[in-house]
N, C-alpha and C positions, 0 to 999 in steps of 0.2 A: 375047443373043449366042450363037453356036454354040461349044460346048465340045468340044475334042478333046484328051483327056489321054493322054499316052504312058505306059502302065503298065510299059513295058520298061526297068526301071532298070539301072544299071551292074552290080549284083550278079548279076542274071539273065544278063546277057551274059557276065560273067566265068566264072560257074560252069556255064553251059549250061542254065539253066531253059528250059522250053518252055511256050508258051501253049496251053491246051486249053479245050474247052467241055464242061461237065458233062453227061453223058448223062441224068442224072436231073432236075436243076433248070434247066439251060440257062445257068448262069452261067459266065463265063470265069474261068480261074484259071491260075496259074503253078506249075510243079512240076519237080523234077529227075527224076521217074519217068516215062519216056517211055511206059510201059505203062499208066499210070493213066488211067481213063476218067471217074472221078467226082471232085468237088471236095474231098472229104475231110470236109466238114462234115455233121453230122446234120441232117436225116434221110437224106441221100444215103448216108452211111456210118455204121455203128454204132460206138458207143464200143468201141475195141479195146485201150484201156489198162487197163480194169478187170481186175484179176488179173494184169496184165502192165505193170508200171511202165515209163515211157519215158525216165526220166533215169538218170544214172550212179549215183545214190544217192537214197534217200528223203529228203525235206526236211520239217521241221516248218514251221509258219507263220512263226515268228521267224527260222528259218534262211533260208527263201526270201526274206523281206523284206530281210534283211541282205545276202544274195547279190546281189539286184537293185540295192540302193542302191550297194554297193561297185563293181559292174560299171559303172554309169552314171558314178559318180564317177571311176573310172579312165579313162573315155572322154571326160573333159573337161566333165562336167556338174556344176554346183554343187548339192548337196542343199539344199533349203529345208524349213523346218518345215511340218508339216501345218496346215490351218486347221480351225476348229470344224466339226462336222457341222451346226451351225445357221447356214445361209447368210444368214439375215436379219440377222446381225451386221454385214455389210458391203454388203448389197444388198437391195432392197425388192421384188423380183419373184418370188423363190422362197423357200420355207421351209427346205428342207434341202439339204445339199450332195450333189448327185447324180452328180458327175463332177469330175475334176481341173480341167477347163477352167472350171468354175463358180467356182473360186477366183480366176480372173483376169478374170472378167466383172463388171461391164461396163467397168471402167476401163482395164485393160491391153489387152483385145481390141479396144477401140474406138480405141486409139492415143493416148488422152488421157494415160495414165500409162505410163512405161517399166516393164518387169518388174524385179523386185528383183535377179534374176540372169538371164543369157542366154548360152548355153542353161542350162537348169536341170532338175533331177529332183525329183520329189515322190512320196511314198507317202501317199495321201489316203484315210482312212476315208470311205466314202460310204454313204448310206442311200436306198434306193428301196423304196417300199411298194406299187408297182403290181402286184407278184406275190406279195403276202404270203400269200395262200391256197394258193399252190403250195409254199411253204416246208415242207420235211419230207417232201413227197410225191414230188417228182420226182427228187430226188437231187442237183440242181444249183442250185436257186434259193436265194438268200439275201436277207434284207432289209438286212443290213449287210455290206459287202465292202470290200476295200482295192484301190484302183485305183493301180497304179504307173504313172508316166508320165515321159516326157522331152519337154520343150517347147522349141521354138526360135521366137523372134519376129523375123521377117525384114523389114527395110525395104530400100529401094534403096541407102541409104548404109551399112547394117550388115546384110549378109546372112550368116547363120550356116550353115545347111544346109537341104536340102529332101529330095526323095524318095529320092535315092541313099543318102545317109547314114542316113536313117531306117530304110529297109528293111535296110541293112547291119547297123545296131545290133541290130535285132530278131533277125535270123538269127544274128548272132554270139552274142547272149545265150542263145538257145535251144540252139544247138549246144554252147555252153560248158558248160551243165549236163547235157549228154549226150543231147539229143534228136537223133535221126537226121535229117540234113538232107533225105534223100529222102522222109521222111514228112511234111514241112512243105509246105503249099500256101498260096499267097497269092491270095485271091479278089478280083477286081476289083469294087469297089462304089462307092457314092455316099452321102455323108453330108449331112444337113441338120439344123439346129437353131439356135434363137435368132435366126433371120433370116440366118444364115450358111450356107455350103455349100462342098463341095469333094469331090474324089475321095478314095477311101480303099481300103485293103486290109484284109480280114478274114484273120487269120493262124490257120491251122487245123492240127491234127495229131491223128491217131487218133480223129477224129470230134468233137473238142471245139475250140471257138474259145478261144484263149488271149490274143489281143491284137487290137487294132484300131488302124490307123495312118491318121490323117485329115490331109489337107492343106487347111486352111481358107484359101480364097483368093477366095471370091465372096460377094457380098451379094445376097440374093434380093429382087427388086423386082417385085412382081406375078408374071407368068409368066416373067420373064426374070431373068438374072443379070448383076450388074456386078462387075467385078474390084475388089478392095479393095487399098489400098497396103500394109497390114500383112498379111503372109502367115505363117500360124501352123502349126507342126507340133504336132498335137494327138494324142498317143498314149494308149492305155489298155491296161494289162496286168493281167489278172485274177490277182492274187497267190494267192488261194484256189484257183483252178483249176490253177495251176501246181503247188501243193502236192498237190492231188488226183491230178493226172496222175503226179506223182513217186512217190506211194505206191501207186497202183492200187487203192485201196479201193473198196468198193461204191458209195459216194456221197461227196460233198464234206464232209458232216457228220462222217463217221467219220475223215476226214483232218484236219480242223481242230479238232474238239472231242472227240477220242477219250477223253481223260481225264475230262472232265465227263460225257460220255455214259455211261461205265462207272459213275460214281458215282450218276447218276440211275437207271440201270437197276437197280442193286442196291437203291437206296432204294425203288423202285416194285415190286420183286419180279419184274422181267422177265428171263427166262432167255435163253440164247443162241438165236439164230434161224438157220436154215439159210442159210448165206452165198449159196448159189446163188439163193435166192429174192430176196435183196437185189440181187445182181448183175443178174439178169434184169429186175427192176423198173427199175433205173437205165438199163439198155441200151435197154429198150423206151420208157422216158420220153424218152430222147434221140432216138428215131425219131418222136416225136409233136410237133406244134406246140402244146405245152401252153399257151402264152400265149393261145391262142384257144379253149381247151377249158375252159370253166368247170366242167364236171362230169367229175371224174377217174375216175369209175366205168368209163369206157371203158378206161383204162390198167389198172385192177385186173382187168377181165375178160380182157384179153389176157395178163396175167401168169399168171392162174389157168389159162387154157387151155395156156399154155406149160409150166406145172409140173404139169399134169394134176390140178388141185385144184378144189374147190368155191370159188366166189368169196367166199361168206360166211365160210368157214373161213380163207381167205387174209386177208380183212379183219380178222378177229380176231387174226391173227398180226402183221400189219403196222401196224395203227392205233396201238397203244400205243407202238411204236418211232418211228413218224412224229411222234407228239406229243412224244416226247423230243427228236427232231431239231429240231422247231420251237422247243421251249423253249430249247435251247442257242443257236440263232440269235437268237431274240428277246431273250434276256437279254444277249447281246453287244451287240445294237442298243441296248438300254436303258442299258447301261454307258456307251456313247458319248453317247447323248442326255442322260442325267442328268449324266454327267461333264463335259459341255460346257455345262451350266447350264440345260437346258430344265426348266421347271416344268410338270408335268402339269396340264391344265385342260380346258375344253370348247371351246377355240378355237385355231385355227392350229397352230403347232408343238406346243403343249401338248396339243392334242386328239390329234395323231398319236402322241405319247409315251404318252398314256393308253390309246389303242387297242392299241398293242403290249403294254403292261403288263397290261391286263385280258384280252387274248387269251391271254397267257402264264398268268395265274392260272387261267383257265378250263381250259386244257390240263392244268395241274398237278392240278386237281380230277379231271379225266377219267381221268388215268393213275394217280392215287392217290399222288402224291409228297407225303411228309410234311415234307420240308425246306421252309424258308421261301424265298421268292423272293430275300430278302436274302442267304441262304447261297449260292444259286446265282450271284448277281452277284459275291459275294466270290471265288468260284472263277474267274470271268471276269477280275476285277481282277488276280489272281495270274498268270493266263496272259498278260495284256497288259502287265504292269508293265515288262517289259524294253524294249519299244519305245514305250510310252505311260505313262511314270512320272507324268505330270501328272494322270492319272485317280485315282491313289491320294490326291492332295491333296483330292479331292472325296468321299472315302469316307464321311465323317460325313453330308454332305448326302444322298448316295445312300441311305444307311441310313435316314435320317429320312424322306425322301420316299417310299421304298418301304413303310415301316411305316405311314405316313399313308395311302397309296393302298390298302394292303391293308385297313385299317379301313374306308375309304370304300366299297370294293368289297363287303365283307361286309355293310355297312349297305344298300347298293343291292340285293343279293341278297335280304336279309331283307324289304325292302319290295316287292320285285318280284312276289312271289306275289299280294299283294293288288291291285297295279296291273293285272296281267294278268287276274285274276278279274273285276275291275270292267270291264275292256275287253271280255271275253267276254260278260258279262251285257248290257252296253250294245249290243254287236254283235248279239246275238240279238234284242233289242227292235227294232232297225232292220233286221233281216233281212240282216245282213252275212254273206256266204258264206265269206270267208277273210281271214286276216291277210296283207296285201299287203307287197311289198318296201318301199314307202314307209312303211307302218306300222312295220315292223321298224327301218328307219333312224331314224324319229322316236323310237321307244322307246329306241334306242341313243344317239342324240344328246341327247335331252332328259332321259332318265331313267337312262342308263348301263346299260341292260339288254342283256346279250349275247343274240343271236338264238337261240342254242342253249338258253339258260335259258327264254326265252319259249316255245320249241317244247316243251321238257320239261313246262312247267306246263300248256300247252294240251292236250297229249296225256294228261296225268294227269287233267285236268278231264273230257275226253271219255271216258276209261276209267271214271271215277267215275260218270258219268251212266248208263252201261250197267250197272255193278254195282249202282247204286241201283235201277234198274228191276228187275233180277233179284231183289234183296233184297225188294222190295215184292211182286213176283209170288209168291215163295216163301212170304212171310208170309200171303198170301191163298189159298195153295194152288192158284195158277194155273200152267199150263204156260208155260215160257219160249218166247216167240214170236220166231222168227228174222226174221219180217216186221217186228215191232215194233222189234227191234234195228236192222234196216236203216233203219227210219224215223228212229230216234234218230240214227244215224250220218249220215244224209242232212241232218239239221237242225243238225249240229255244225259249228263253225267250223273251217275247214281252214287248215293252215300248211305252207309249204315254204320252208326256208332255202336260198338258192342257195349252191353251193360257194364262190363267189367274193365272198361278202358283204363281207368285210373289205377286199378290193381295191376294191370299189365305193365304200365310205364313205371309204377313204383317198384315192382319186382325187378324190372330191367335195370333200374338205377341202383337198387340195393345190391345187385350183383357186381357193381363197381367196387365193392368193398375190398376185393383183392388188390386193387390199385391204390387204396388209401395209404398215403405215406406223407411224411413231411418233405416237401420238395426242396431239399438243400442241394448244395454243390456236390454232395457225396459222390465219390468216384464209382464208376461202373466197370473199371478195368478188371480184366481176368488175370489173376495171379497164378503162378505155377504152384503145384503141390510140392510141399517140402517134407521129406522124411530123413531122419538120421538113424542109421542102423535099423531101418524098418519101423521106426516109431515116429509119431508126429512131434514136431518141434514144440517145446514148452512156450507158454505165453510170454511175451516180452514185458519186462518191468518198465513202467512208464515213469522215468525220472522227472519229467516235466510236471507231473502231478504233485511231486514233493516240493519242487522249487522251479517256478516258471522263469526265474531270472538267471538261473545257472546256465553257463554258456559252453562249458567243456566237460568231458567225461571220458572214462575208460570202460571198455566193454569187451566181452569175449565173442568171437565169431562162432555161431552155432551151425550155420549152413551158408553155402554159396550156390545159387541156382540162377542160371541165365545171367541177367545183369544185376541181380539183386543180392544183397548181403543181409543175413539175418543175425541179430545180436541178442545176447541174453538180457540187455537193458539198453535204453536209449533216451536221449534228450530230444530227439527229432519227433515232432508232432506229425502223425500221419493224417492225410486228408480225410475229413469226415466231420459230421455235425455242422456242415456249412462252411467250415474253415479250411483254407488252403494249407498245404503241407509246408514244413520248414525246409530251408536249404542250408548248406554248409559243407563241411568236409569230413571224411573218415580217413585218418592217417594221410592227410594232404590231398586225397582224391575227392573231386567234387561229388556231392550228393545232389542229384538233379530231380529226384521224385521220391516221395515217401508214401506208401500205401499200407493198409492194414487188413488182415483177414483172420477171423477167429482170435483176435487179440495178439496176433503175431505181426510184428512190424517189418515191412520189406523196404530196405533202403536201396534205391536204384542209383548206381554210381557210374561215372563217366568211363571208368576203366576197371573191370572186375579182376584182372589178371593177378594182381598182387595180394589178393585176399585168400586165406586158407582157414579151414575149420580148425578151431583151437587157438588161433592167433589172438593176441590182445591188440585192440586198435584204439586210437585216440580220436575221439569225435569232437567237433567244434561246430556249433550252429552259427549262422549269420545273424548276429544280434540286431542289426539295423532292420533286417527283414522281420525278425521275430517281434520286436517291439511295435512295429506297425500293425502286425496281425493282432497282437494283444490289445492295442488301443481300439482298433476297429471292432474286434469281437466284444470287448466290454461296452463299446458304444452301441452295439446291437441290443444288448440287454437294457441299456439306459433309454434308448429311443423307444423300445417296445413298452417300457414302463411309462414313459412320457406320453406316448400315443394312447395308452389305456386311460391315463388320467384326463387327457384332453377330449378324447372321442367317446370313451365309455368302456365298461367292463366286458363288452362283447368282443373286444379286440383279441385276436388269436393269431399267433405266428404260424404261417403256412410254409415258410421257406426262408432261407438266408444264404448269402454268399459273402464270406469274409475274405477279402484279398488285401494286399499291402497298400494299394493306393486308395481304394474305395471299398465300401461295404454296401450291401443292399439287404433290405428287410421287407418281406411280403407279409401283409397283415389283412385280416378280414375286416371289411367295412362296407356298409350298404350303399354309400354314395361316394362320389369323388371328394377327396380331401381338398378343402378350400385353401387359398393362399393364407388367410388369417389363421386357420387351424395349423398349417405348417409352421408359421411363425411362432405360434404358441407352443407347439411340440418342441421346436428348437430351443425356445426360451426355457421351458421346463427342463429339458435335457441338460442344458448348460448350467442351470441352477443346481442340478444334482452333481455335476462335475465340480463346481466351485465349493460345494459343501465338504469336499475332501473326506468322503465317507470310506472307511476301511472296508475292503471286500473280503469276505470270509469264504473259506472252502472247508467242507467237512464231508465225511462219508457216513451215510445213514442207511439203516435197514429200510426197505421200500415202504413198509407199513407206517413206520415212524415218520418218514419224510412226507407221505401223503396226509397223515393225520395232522402233522404240524403245519404244512404249507398248502395243502390242497392239490388238486390236479393241475393247477397252473404251473407246477414244476415241469410239466411236459410240453411247455411252449415250444421248445426246440425240437420236439418229436418224441415218440415213444422210446424209452431207454430200457434195454433188456437187463436182466439180472436181479438178484435179491438185494444187492447193495448199490446205492446210488451216490454219485459224486454231486454234492449240492453246492452251487455257487450262489452266494447271497450278498446283495447290497441291502443291508438291513432297512426294513420299512419301505423299500423301493421295489425290489425285484428279487425273486428267488427261483432258480431253475436247476434241474438236473442237467449237467453239462460237462462234457469231457475236454473242452477246449482250453486254450491258454488265455489268461485274463490279467489285467493290471491288479495291483494289490490295494490301490486307492483310486477313487474316482478322479481325483485331481490329475493323476498320471495320464488320463485319456486326452487331456487338452481340449481345445475348442472343438465342438461338434457343429458341422455345417451340413444341413440338408440341401442337397444339390438339385434334386428334382423328384417328382412323383409321376407315376403313370398307372393306368388301369390295365393290369396284365390279363385279367379275366373278370367276368362278372362276379362282383363280391370280393375282389382281392385288389388291394392297392400296394404298389411297390414304392418304397422310399429308398433313394440312393443318397449316400452321405459319405463324409470323410471326417477324420479326426486328427488332432495333434498338428504337426507341421504340414501335413497334407491339406488341412483346412485352410491354413495360412496361404498356401499356394493357390488353392481354389478361389479364395477371396481376392487375391491379387489378380487372377485371370478375369474375374468378374469386374474388378475395378478398371482394368485395361479396356474392356469392352465398353464400359460406361464413358471413360475418357475419350475413346475413339469416336463414339457416337456424339459426344458433346462437341468434339472438334469439327465433325461434319456440319453441325448446325451453327458452329462458330459462337458458342456460349459457354460460360463456366459450367462445371459439372452439376452444381447445385441448381442451376436453372434448366437442366435438361428435361425434367418431367413437364414443366410448364410450357417449354418451347415445343416439345413433341406434341403435347396436347393442343397447342395453338395451331400447329401445322395440320394436325389431324382434323380439327374443327374447320379450318379453312378449306381443306380438301373436301370435307363433307358438304360444305356450303357450295363449293364449285360443282360438285356432283349433283346437288339439288337443283342448281341453276340449269345444268345440262339436261337433267331429266325434265325440267319444266319446259325448256325449249323444245325437247323432243316431243313432249305432249302437245305443245302448240303446233308443231310441224304436223303431228298426227292429225290434229283437228283440221288443219288446212288441207291435208291429203284427203281426209274423209269428205270435206266439203267439195274438193276438186273431183274426187272419184265417185262420189255418191250418185251422180247423175249418169254414170257410165254403165250401170247395170242393164243387161238385156234379158228379155223373156225367152227362156228355153223350156219347152214343154210347160210345166206348171211352176217352174222355179225362176227366181231372179238370179242371174249369173253375172259375176264380175271377174274378168281375167285381165290383169294389169301388171306392167313391169315398172317398179319404182326404185329410187335410189335410197336404199335402206339396208341395215344389217339384219341378221336373223331375229334379233329381239324386237326391232322396229317392225319387221314383217308381222310378227305375232300380235303386237299391240295394234297395228293398223287393221289386221283381220278381225280382231276382237271388236274394234270400233265400227267396222262396216257390216259384219254379218247380222242377219235378221232371221226370224223363225223359218221363213220360206226361201232362204237364199243360200247360194254357194259362192264363196270367195276364193279365188286362186291368184296368189301374188308371187311374182318373181323379182329377183334383184340382179344387179350386174355381176355378182360373184358366183352365179350358177345355182343359187338356192331357190327352192320353190316350196310354197306352203299352201295347203288346201284346208279350208274349214267350212263346215256346213251348219245350218240352223237346226233348231230342235224339231221342226216339222219335216225335215228332208230325210228321205228314206235311203238315198244312195250312199254307199260306203266310200268315204274318202280314201280309205286304204286300198280299195279296188281301183278307184279312179287314178290314183297317182301312178299305179303300175302301167297305165296306158300311155303316160306322157313323160315319165322320168324314172330314175332309180331312187327308191325310197320305201318308206313304210310308215306305220302309225296305227291309229285306231279308226273306228268307223266314223267318228265325228271330226278327226283331225289327223292330217298326214303331212310329212315333210320329206324332202329329199334333194337331189341334185339333178339339174337338167342339162342337156347338150344340144337339143334341137333349137331352131329359130323360134322366136316368140310367137310369130303369126301361125306357125305350124302347130305349136302347143295349144294356142288359143282355139284353133280349128278343131283339134282332136278333143279338147275338153267339151266344146259345144256339141260336137257330133255324138260323143259318148252319152252326155246328159240327155240329148234328144232321143236317143235309142234306149234309154234306161228302162228297166222292167223290174218285176218283183224279185228277180234272181239276185239283185244287188242289195236288197234290204237285209237288215240283221236277222 
């Protein structure tokens, strides 16, 4: 369809705005300034507010946020609470909340659910990592920002307002806070996203875009657009940018984070920097399309030329401060991520949190900050508590997870050197010329190694190779050859870390959003398409939702296809939501599987021949099977609630499997669950059972359910539809759930947690049983204990002490054996120490001793000296070669001359077959003929 949108709104007519075309970019815009020739946006216009604030007074972040909220409230908009920055709490297509409209997708924007208020206003913290590498450098980029918005959801029957009122509100707010109306331009533009589209205005002043006003009214279908019945006013006001413009600081970081920046600068020993340098850097950054410039050295060069400085000198001045800026932004991002319950891990939203966290730690190392990351996040919590007091409730979790992640990062860095060294050695063997971007991404994803660390290690290895050559040449009295150095450099592995590395990996993992789902037992079986008289079968009535204890029913056969029978109603629960299907009979024929597709239940029977369309059938479920499923499903809810109470509010269910004998629950947690924590979870769970709490079931409109209980109702996964079935254990757990449950917690019986395991980074799996199954599991455990006690010949109650005594005795015997081995080693050292022979300039020992491989290693360690080579053999065919620090000959090369084996240049092991004297002769001959060819 052809789209003709009239951008000339009533405000423009009333105030005398004129439409112009920008002489720089060609865009059309509206302005009160008849002399204006450019659109006002960068790069067509430079930032003119830096050093020249444009509002009637400077605003802090909290002041601007409150000013915005109060203004919209006074203009008839109901304020609503923010949503979590973790969008997967209520939708399954994105990981993080990237805009206010994301809060209302897909349910409200599709028209399926009415908005909670209309019109409304919201101030939503958002996270976008697609420009993370630019943060700190450009002056304007943030990973975490607050989008203020006012939304109106218009239908033909209930039309609130459209373009006139939207533009009026924006202009009114901006002029209210003191911005000169003549400086404001409204650029005509077009917006598309999430399959929707519509005209929009980009609202500009003094070179910076402060707001975007979108009128969502089309659906994109192929290359055309179709008008949609729900027309949405979708606005976005950059609260941080408003604060920046109101203060006129050099960059947005100084406006938002000034207190924290000053603390970090003092801690890192960074002095004051010429403000003119910062101003020029921000202004020039505004003139560049930074989003498309991965390498920001271009910007640095331009600033250096403007300031008449050497670019390297400028880099030394700006880099530490840019790290500080990035740290302040990243720690605020982490405060929201962790405060809203993300658990850092190596997948999905957890991966993105860890990416931000480790990048922050790396920058802290680079700039020399001695404060802990926990201390910096505490500063952020203090700054944010006025408008986001809920974050303070997560302070303990935030502390715990940051301390845990710092430990993990330190361990990764410690292991990293060896990993990279092995990679370099392997690469040289296979003549690899460089570490590629894919290599860096793989090292980061699989090993957690930051690319800068990999680069530092490789550059150090390369430098050591050249220094090693120089040291050997000097020892031999040879001149240093520049040609030789060039040859060495030519053979070294190269590395180049792109400036936008973290942006690349963040975007890569954000693309995993299509895979985001609650990993339940849900069936992936393909079911046949069913039509009756050319029409789709009507949805099956779920009788088990009315009464989960009913066991028999009558129903009409609507269709028979392959081995499946479709009924108009059923008591059989179809597999889904983590719960296994019911079994039973239909008119005496076994029901062996039950599946669901589009709310149509498919009953798979053992013999389909007797079923005909239109027949009435008698169904009966297997009650013993059903009650086990009900108990274990209810136990899932109880254990999840108990785990949240014991471990913290960050606990989130990522999957479940409810079967008849056992259940399993997968939850997010940043560390392994300890034995004491398991005991406490089990204790809390059984206390809930014994309280005999009635379990309620109600159907609520989605908005009402979310308003009343929050997003935790989606613990079991995102539930479609405008009406939700809410299962509640009052004051304990409330979830949207379609499964079968007990009517009282006491019916669940005793809950026994059988085991836990770490199924992936950041996710713990709890396996458990309930009711009579728990009694059986406890009896099995008791049998194991009794059998063990019988082996030791002691009563059951004495088993722990007896086992501990035997273990201590075993350790003592082990200690004595090791002491004897040490003394034997000393005797061997004394006995063999005089057997070294001089070969060339090295002391060489080749001996055969009665020892295992561990003793061979210990003996070699005792015997080797700086200028010696030790070769030891045993009676089992093992051979070990070790050299001292001053020996240039490679043991890896030497072992290939006398045995089958391998190793490193300083240590090699293998198996030999030749006679001892022959091996000894080959070793001495090889060392005697050694040359520079065998050095590293």
